[in-house]
MARLOLO-916409 format. One line per 2 residues: number of its first residue (from 1); for each residue x, z, y of C-alpha. Coordinates in pm, 1 decimal, padded with zeros to 6 digits, always signed. Layout:
NUM	X Z Y  ... $
//
This chain:
1	+02049.9 +03130.6 -06299.9  +01978.4 +02959.0 -05969.0 $
3	+01605.6 +02947.5 -06066.0  +01593.2 +03323.4 -06122.3 $
5	+01755.3 +03397.9 -05783.6  +01516.4 +03159.1 -05618.1 $
7	+01219.1 +03327.6 -05772.2  +01347.9 +03672.7 -05676.8 $
9	+01395.9 +03559.9 -05314.3  +01036.4 +03425.7 -05294.8 $
11	+00899.1 +03750.9 -05428.7  +01092.9 +03952.6 -05172.1 $
13	+00974.7 +03719.5 -04894.0  +00608.5 +03755.3 -04995.8 $
15	+00641.2 +04140.8 -04998.6  +00795.6 +04139.3 -04654.6 $
17	+00510.9 +03920.0 -04514.9  +00253.3 +04140.0 -04681.0 $
19	+00401.8 +04454.4 -04521.7  +00393.3 +04290.7 -04173.2 $
21	+00036.1 +04173.7 -04220.7  -00068.5 +04522.4 -04330.0 $
23	+00093.7 +04686.3 -04034.7  -00061.2 +04435.2 -03784.2 $
25	-00408.7 +04497.2 -03934.9  -00364.8 +04869.5 -03902.9 $
27	-00247.9 +04845.9 -03543.7  -00530.7 +04607.5 -03454.6 $
29	-00785.3 +04845.2 -03607.1  -00649.5 +05143.5 -03411.7 $
31	-00658.6 +04944.7 -03089.8  -01021.2 +04831.2 -03164.0 $
33	-01128.1 +05187.7 -03224.9  -00962.8 +05294.1 -02901.9 $
35	-01143.0 +05024.1 -02706.5  -01474.5 +05127.2 -02859.9 $
37	-01405.8 +05484.8 -02758.4  -01328.8 +05389.7 -02405.5 $
39	-01642.3 +05168.3 -02378.0  -01858.7 +05453.2 -02512.8 $
41	-01712.6 +05703.8 -02255.5  -01980.6 +05854.5 -02026.4 $
43	-01743.4 +05813.9 -01729.5  -01812.3 +05498.8 -01523.8 $
45	-01596.2 +05321.8 -01271.6  -01676.7 +05393.2 -00901.2 $
47	-01870.8 +05104.7 -00742.8  -01671.7 +04872.1 -00525.1 $
49	-01809.2 +04855.6 -00160.7  -01972.6 +04525.0 -00094.0 $
51	-01813.1 +04295.8 +00154.3  -02107.0 +04194.7 +00362.9 $
53	-01909.2 +03987.1 +00617.7  -02025.5 +03632.5 +00630.9 $
55	-02298.0 +03714.2 +00385.5  -02552.7 +03862.0 +00613.0 $
57	-02827.3 +03647.0 +00742.7  -03199.6 +03597.6 +00734.3 $
59	-03333.8 +03647.7 +00384.0  -03612.1 +03709.7 +00147.2 $
61	-03778.6 +04044.6 +00083.5  -03859.8 +04044.9 -00283.5 $
63	-04217.9 +04143.8 -00279.6  -04414.3 +04092.2 -00605.3 $
65	-04647.4 +03804.9 -00558.7  -05021.4 +03896.3 -00602.1 $
67	-05196.0 +03756.6 -00912.8  -04882.1 +03676.9 -01112.2 $
69	-04945.8 +03616.1 -01475.4  -04889.5 +03901.9 -01712.6 $
71	-04537.8 +03900.2 -01846.4  -04374.6 +03763.9 -01528.0 $
73	-04041.6 +03908.0 -01457.9  -03808.2 +03957.7 -01164.8 $
75	-03496.9 +03763.8 -01258.3  -03248.4 +04047.1 -01181.0 $
77	-03437.9 +04297.7 -01399.2  -03482.1 +04053.4 -01683.5 $
79	-03123.0 +03960.2 -01717.8  -02927.3 +04259.3 -01602.9 $
81	-03097.1 +04558.0 -01763.2  -02970.5 +04686.5 -02099.0 $
83	-02666.1 +04473.7 -02089.9  -02547.8 +04185.0 -02319.3 $
85	-02813.5 +04239.5 -02577.5  -03097.2 +04162.0 -02349.3 $
87	-02919.4 +03871.0 -02190.1  -02845.9 +03723.9 -02531.0 $
89	-03207.4 +03766.4 -02644.1  -03331.6 +03594.1 -02326.7 $
91	-03088.5 +03306.9 -02375.0  -03189.9 +03267.6 -02742.4 $
93	-03562.3 +03273.9 -02647.8  -03505.8 +03016.0 -02370.3 $
95	-03306.9 +02788.3 -02586.6  -03594.7 +02762.9 -02833.4 $
97	-03828.8 +02630.7 -02557.5  -03810.1 +02329.5 -02342.5 $
99	-03764.0 +02385.4 -01970.4  -03990.0 +02082.8 -01903.3 $
101	-04353.3 +02026.8 -02013.9  -04598.5 +01746.8 -01974.0 $
103	-04324.7 +01499.2 -01900.1  -04204.6 +01598.3 -01549.2 $
105	-04313.0 +01955.9 -01478.4  -04108.7 +02277.2 -01504.0 $
107	-04239.9 +02483.2 -01791.0  -04479.8 +02769.9 -01740.1 $
109	-04243.0 +03018.3 -01915.0  -03967.0 +02928.1 -01670.8 $
111	-04202.9 +02966.5 -01369.1  -04282.8 +03321.4 -01493.7 $
113	-03915.2 +03415.1 -01461.5  -03888.5 +03305.8 -01093.0 $
115	-03816.1 +03603.8 -00864.7  -04102.2 +03670.7 -00627.5 $
117	-04084.0 +03499.1 -00278.9  -04243.0 +03598.2 +00041.2 $
119	-04612.1 +03665.5 -00000.4  -04860.2 +03567.6 +00269.8 $
121	-04951.6 +03942.9 +00298.5  -04593.5 +04029.1 +00368.6 $
123	-04556.6 +03746.3 +00615.3  -04868.1 +03851.1 +00816.4 $
125	-04749.3 +04209.3 +00837.2  -04404.9 +04104.3 +00946.9 $
127	-04535.0 +03877.6 +01215.7  -04755.2 +04146.9 +01351.5 $
129	-04460.2 +04394.3 +01362.0  -04222.0 +04131.5 +01515.4 $
131	-04473.8 +04048.0 +01794.9  -04542.9 +04410.8 +01890.3 $
133	-04193.3 +04569.4 +01848.2  -03947.5 +04609.9 +02134.5 $
135	-03622.0 +04423.3 +02113.8  -03347.8 +04696.1 +02174.2 $
137	-03039.0 +04487.0 +02115.4  -02914.0 +04126.1 +02106.9 $
139	-02579.6 +04015.3 +01949.9  -02404.3 +03731.3 +01786.3 $
141	-02491.6 +03663.2 +01412.9  -02735.2 +03376.9 +01398.0 $
143	-02530.8 +03063.9 +01439.3  -02457.6 +02923.3 +01780.0 $
145	-02432.5 +03150.8 +02078.1  -02773.2 +03057.9 +02221.8 $
147	-02937.5 +03209.1 +01906.3  -02911.0 +03586.7 +01870.4 $
149	-02944.1 +03856.4 +01612.3  -03203.5 +04102.1 +01743.3 $
151	-03246.9 +04463.4 +01656.4  -03605.3 +04578.9 +01689.4 $
153	-03718.9 +04935.5 +01782.9  -03788.1 +05023.5 +01422.3 $
155	-03440.2 +04929.3 +01319.5  -03527.1 +04604.5 +01145.8 $
157	-03348.2 +04283.3 +01253.3  -03455.5 +03927.1 +01322.7 $
159	-03287.9 +03597.4 +01413.1  -03399.8 +03474.2 +01758.4 $
161	-03383.2 +03097.9 +01788.7  -03364.4 +02998.3 +02149.2 $
163	-03289.4 +02631.4 +02078.4  -03103.8 +02381.0 +02288.2 $
165	-03441.3 +02226.9 +02351.5  -03797.7 +02308.5 +02258.8 $
167	-03791.7 +02055.0 +01971.9  -03568.3 +02275.1 +01762.5 $
169	-03800.2 +02578.2 +01787.9  -04095.9 +02355.8 +01716.4 $
171	-03926.9 +02196.8 +01415.2  -03832.0 +02539.2 +01274.6 $
173	-04189.8 +02674.0 +01323.7  -04381.2 +02366.4 +01192.2 $
175	-04154.8 +02336.7 +00893.4  -04237.8 +02696.8 +00799.4 $
177	-04613.8 +02620.0 +00806.2  -04569.8 +02294.3 +00626.5 $
179	-04388.9 +02489.4 +00353.1  -04682.7 +02727.9 +00348.9 $
181	-04931.3 +02434.7 +00295.6  -04721.3 +02334.1 -00012.1 $
183	-04703.2 +02690.4 -00150.6  -04324.5 +02705.4 -00104.9 $
185	-04229.8 +03072.7 -00033.9  -03853.7 +03034.0 +00014.5 $
187	-03862.9 +03044.8 +00394.8  -03830.4 +03376.2 +00577.5 $
189	-04142.9 +03485.0 +00775.0  -04154.0 +03351.6 +01130.2 $
191	-04322.8 +03454.8 +01447.6  -04317.0 +03321.6 +01802.6 $
193	-04254.8 +03526.3 +02118.9  -04231.6 +03453.8 +02491.2 $
195	-03902.1 +03578.2 +02647.9  -03979.8 +03758.5 +02968.3 $
197	-03755.8 +04011.1 +03154.6  -04070.1 +04190.7 +03270.1 $
199	-04246.8 +04228.7 +02933.6  -04228.2 +04543.1 +02736.2 $
201	-04088.6 +04361.4 +02437.5  -03781.8 +04210.5 +02613.4 $
203	-03719.0 +04457.2 +02901.8  -03447.7 +04649.6 +02718.6 $
205	-03227.5 +04336.9 +02673.9  -03290.3 +04187.2 +03017.3 $
207	-02921.1 +04186.3 +03110.9  -02813.3 +04037.8 +02783.0 $
209	-03075.4 +03759.7 +02793.8  -02978.9 +03677.4 +03151.0 $
211	-02616.4 +03651.7 +03047.5  -02718.2 +03404.4 +02781.7 $
213	-02888.2 +03203.9 +03050.7  -03227.6 +03217.0 +02872.0 $
215	-03494.6 +03086.2 +03097.8  -03773.2 +03337.8 +03168.4 $
217	-04096.1 +03236.9 +02989.8  -03932.4 +03031.1 +02716.7 $
219	-04094.6 +03047.6 +02376.0  -03853.7 +03148.7 +02096.9 $
221	-03891.4 +03196.6 +01721.9  -03806.4 +03525.4 +01537.5 $
223	-03740.7 +03508.4 +01164.6  -03686.3 +03802.9 +00927.6 $
225	-03320.6 +03901.4 +00859.6  -03186.0 +04086.5 +00550.0 $
227	-02828.2 +04131.1 +00447.0  -02636.9 +04055.1 +00131.5 $
229	-02684.5 +03686.0 +00066.8  -02442.5 +03438.5 -00079.4 $
231	-02371.4 +03069.3 -00034.7  -02509.3 +02802.3 -00266.4 $
233	-02319.2 +02498.0 -00402.5  -02508.8 +02188.5 -00483.4 $
235	-02570.4 +02184.7 -00858.2  -02397.8 +01905.7 -01060.5 $
237	-02718.5 +01703.0 -01148.5  -02780.8 +01654.7 -00774.5 $
239	-02440.8 +01536.0 -00675.9  -02382.3 +01170.5 -00600.0 $
241	-02181.1 +01106.6 -00922.3  -02460.6 +01248.3 -01134.6 $
243	-02749.7 +01057.9 -01299.5  -02993.6 +01289.2 -01123.6 $
245	-03230.1 +01570.1 -01211.5  -03473.5 +01422.3 -01461.4 $
247	-03644.3 +01542.0 -01783.5  -03394.8 +01361.0 -02013.3 $
249	-03091.4 +01493.1 -01838.4  -02824.4 +01562.9 -02107.7 $
251	-02765.1 +01940.2 -02149.5  -03077.3 +02041.8 -01960.6 $
253	-03204.5 +02245.2 -02251.9  -02866.4 +02416.8 -02287.8 $
255	-02865.9 +02555.0 -01936.5  -02923.7 +02926.2 -01888.4 $
257	-03246.1 +03056.2 -01732.2  -03067.5 +03139.4 -01407.3 $
259	-02925.2 +02782.5 -01379.6  -03275.4 +02635.6 -01456.7 $
261	-03440.9 +02857.1 -01202.8  -03198.3 +02737.0 -00937.8 $
263	-03268.8 +02376.2 -01026.5  -03650.9 +02458.8 -01007.4 $
265	-03603.4 +02573.7 -00652.0  -03382.9 +02278.8 -00560.8 $
267	-03661.8 +02047.8 -00659.5  -03898.5 +02217.5 -00404.2 $
269	-03625.1 +02205.8 -00139.1  -03569.2 +01838.8 -00177.8 $
271	-03944.0 +01773.5 -00150.3  -03972.7 +01977.6 +00157.4 $
273	-03665.7 +01832.2 +00325.8  -03796.2 +01477.8 +00247.7 $
275	-04130.9 +01548.4 +00406.6  -03986.5 +01709.6 +00709.4 $
277	-03693.3 +01457.6 +00731.8  -03456.0 +01750.8 +00760.9 $
279	-03109.5 +01599.6 +00754.9  -02920.8 +01926.4 +00812.0 $
281	-02886.8 +02030.5 +00451.2  -02812.7 +01821.1 +00139.5 $
283	-02863.7 +01489.1 +00328.9  -02585.4 +01574.4 +00581.8 $
285	-02349.2 +01657.2 +00294.0  -02429.3 +01319.3 +00130.4 $
287	-02353.7 +01155.3 +00468.6  -02025.0 +01340.7 +00491.5 $
289	-01892.2 +01215.7 +00154.0  -01760.4 +00902.3 +00325.9 $
291	-01474.2 +01114.2 +00475.6  -01493.7 +01436.2 +00279.6 $
293	-01500.7 +01370.1 -00098.6  -01528.8 +01736.8 -00182.6 $
295	-01811.5 +01836.7 +00053.5  -02049.9 +01887.3 -00241.7 $
297	-01812.8 +02146.4 -00388.0  -01860.7 +02375.7 -00094.9 $
299	-02160.0 +02581.5 +00016.5  -02466.8 +02375.1 +00120.1 $
301	-02568.6 +02400.2 +00484.3  -02856.1 +02631.6 +00571.6 $
303	-02908.6 +02750.8 +00212.7  -02849.8 +03100.0 +00074.2 $
305	-02923.9 +03308.8 -00234.5  -03052.5 +03654.3 -00282.0 $
307	-02888.6 +03885.0 -00551.9  -03201.4 +03826.2 -00762.3 $
309	-03142.1 +03448.9 -00758.3  -03406.2 +03336.4 -00501.2 $
311	-03295.3 +03056.2 -00278.9  -03361.8 +03099.3 +00094.7 $
313	-03418.2 +02787.8 +00309.3  -03295.3 +02886.7 +00658.6 $
315	-03244.7 +02704.0 +00995.7  -03505.7 +02429.5 +00958.7 $
317	-03485.9 +02321.3 +01320.5  -03393.3 +01964.2 +01237.8 $
319	-03724.9 +01920.9 +01049.0  -04031.6 +01725.5 +01155.2 $
321	-03986.9 +01675.8 +01535.9  -03612.6 +01603.3 +01573.6 $
323	-03588.1 +01470.2 +01212.5  -03864.0 +01217.4 +01278.4 $
325	-03711.6 +01115.3 +01610.8  -03376.3 +01008.9 +01439.8 $
327	-03540.4 +00903.5 +01108.9  -03386.9 +00552.5 +01118.4 $
329	-03038.0 +00691.6 +01106.8  -03103.1 +00910.2 +00800.2 $
331	-03377.8 +00750.8 +00603.3  -03152.3 +00578.1 +00340.2 $
333	-02996.3 +00923.9 +00264.7  -03332.2 +01096.9 +00248.6 $
335	-03455.8 +00829.0 -00003.5  -03135.3 +00856.3 -00204.8 $
337	-03177.0 +01237.3 -00242.6  -03549.4 +01202.3 -00335.3 $
339	-03479.5 +00937.9 -00599.3  -03237.3 +01175.6 -00767.9 $
341	-03527.0 +01414.9 -00866.9  -03797.2 +01363.6 -01125.7 $
343	-03878.1 +01722.4 -01225.1  -04119.2 +01914.2 -01015.9 $
345	-04319.7 +02243.8 -00989.5  -04677.6 +02168.0 -01096.5 $
347	-04820.3 +02385.0 -00816.2  -04619.8 +02193.1 -00552.4 $
349	-04734.5 +01848.6 -00668.1  -05096.2 +01970.7 -00682.5 $
351	-05091.3 +02057.3 -00319.8  -04908.6 +01740.8 -00239.2 $
353	-05173.2 +01539.1 -00422.9  -05447.4 +01707.4 -00230.5 $
355	-05277.0 +01623.6 +00108.8  -05247.0 +01266.4 -00007.0 $
357	-05599.9 +01242.6 -00132.8  -05764.7 +01389.6 +00176.9 $
359	-05527.9 +01227.9 +00425.0  -05565.1 +01509.9 +00665.1 $
361	-05227.9 +01664.5 +00680.6  -05227.5 +01674.0 +01065.3 $
363	-05564.9 +01862.5 +01084.7  -05463.4 +02115.4 +00806.5 $
365	-05122.7 +02184.6 +00948.6  -05258.3 +02218.4 +01296.5 $
367	-05532.1 +02462.5 +01182.7  -05285.0 +02686.6 +00997.5 $
369	-05040.1 +02680.0 +01282.5  -05301.4 +02766.3 +01540.4 $
371	-05472.6 +03038.7 +01333.9  -05131.8 +03203.6 +01267.5 $
373	-04957.6 +03166.7 +01599.2  -05109.0 +03292.4 +01930.2 $
375	-04845.1 +03093.3 +02120.4  -04896.6 +02772.8 +01935.6 $
377	-05051.5 +02588.6 +02234.0  -04759.3 +02681.2 +02451.0 $
379	-04502.4 +02551.7 +02202.4  -04703.9 +02248.3 +02125.8 $
381	-04754.0 +02036.0 +01810.2  -04661.0 +01704.9 +01660.2 $
383	-04734.1 +01389.9 +01860.5  -04987.3 +01152.6 +01706.3 $
385	-04701.7 +00921.8 +01609.4  -04510.5 +01202.4 +01428.7 $
387	-04836.2 +01316.9 +01261.6  -04869.1 +00971.9 +01124.2 $
389	-04510.1 +00982.7 +00992.1  -04573.8 +01306.6 +00816.9 $
391	-04885.0 +01163.4 +00638.2  -04690.5 +00848.4 +00543.3 $
393	-04411.7 +01059.2 +00389.6  -04668.3 +01261.4 +00192.7 $
395	-04811.8 +00938.8 +00054.9  -04472.0 +00805.5 -00037.6 $
397	-04374.0 +01136.6 -00203.6  -04696.1 +01134.0 -00402.7 $
399	-04621.8 +00782.5 -00523.4  -04271.4 +00891.7 -00629.6 $
401	-04419.9 +01168.5 -00835.3  -04654.0 +00919.0 -01008.4 $
403	-04364.8 +00683.2 -01083.8  -04173.6 +00970.7 -01241.1 $
405	-04477.7 +01064.9 -01443.9  -04522.0 +00706.8 -01564.9 $
407	-04156.8 +00680.3 -01661.3  -04119.4 +01012.5 -01838.6 $
409	-04460.5 +01129.4 -01962.9  -04525.4 +01086.4 -02334.6 $
411	-04834.1 +00887.1 -02442.4 $
//
C-alpha cells in the first residue's frame, strides 16, 4: 500500500512541475514577443545632448586621404552602420585574418580600416587660412594660462601656444614636421604667427594679449581645434606589467578591429616620441609609477581620440629641443617604452629606413620646415648638436626594427 501511495505522490509532483514549466514558457514567449514589438517600433528615443566639457580640444578633421586603396573604410561607418549584423560580420571577417603580416608589420587589411588623418592638402589650406585670418577672441581652453584658445574671424578656432620659452614653440613645430617626414598624420595642422598689437591679425585682441603679458613680436604657434574628443587610456600590452606589443602577443588575433587600430596608432606614437625624446606622454606615466601605481589606468597625457577612433597627438612642446636637452634624465624610460614594441606600420618603417640610409635628417627636416613656414628663420632650428642627436636616434630606431624583424620574421 505504501508503494502505491508513493507512486501516486510522484505522479502528482511531476504534473505540478509540468504545469509550472508550461506557464513559465508561455510567459517568456509573451515577453519575448513584446520586446520584439518594442524594438521594431518606428519611434526612437530622443538623442541625449553631448557633454562637451573637458572633451573639447585640438583635433583631427576627418578628410579622406587621396589615393587610398579601393575598399578602404572610415572606422565609424564600417562598424556603426546597419547595427549588430554589420559589426558581427566585420568581427568574423577580421578573426579569419591575422592582424600582422611579414613578421612585424600591421596587415594591409587593417591599414585599410584606419580612419583618415590630416591630409597635406588640408594642412596647407588650414595654414593659409590661419595666417591670414584675424583673431577676434582669446580665452582659456588650451592648457596653461599663457596658451589661449583663439577664435578666428571665420568662426573657426585654434590653440595659440605662447610657450614659457621659445624652445616649447620650436619643439611643437619641429615635431609636427618630423611627423610629416615619417608620414604620421595624427598631429593637428600647425602654423606660426608673430604676435603684434599693430598687425591686422592681432589688433582686435590687443587688450587681452597685453593682459597675458605677451611680448610684442613673439612668434607663437596656432594649431587646429575641433570639439568632441575623449581621453585615451594606455592599452594593456603597453603597460609595465605586460610582455609588450609583439607579433606573438597572446590574444592579439582575438582583438576587435577598433582595438587593433588603436594599437596600430600607438606603435606610430611610440616611434615618434622616441625620435623626438618627448617625455610628456607615456614616458612621464612610466616615470610616475614609482609613486602612483594606477597612473596607467587613467587618461594618457596629451593624447585624445576622435569619435571615429583616430588618435590625436597634441601638445608636443617637450619634443626635440627641450626633450634633447634633458635626455639624460629620461633616456632609460624612452628605451623601456621602445623595447615594448615590435609591431610597426610598414609605411613608417620605410620612411625611417630612408632617413637612416641617407643620413640627412637634418637637411630634409630643415627644408620641409623652411618651405612650409615663412617665419621659420625667426623661430630658429635645431642646433648642430641636437641635429646629430636626432640622426643618432633615427639610426637606433632603425636597428631596433631590424632586431624585431630578425626575431619574429619567418624564414
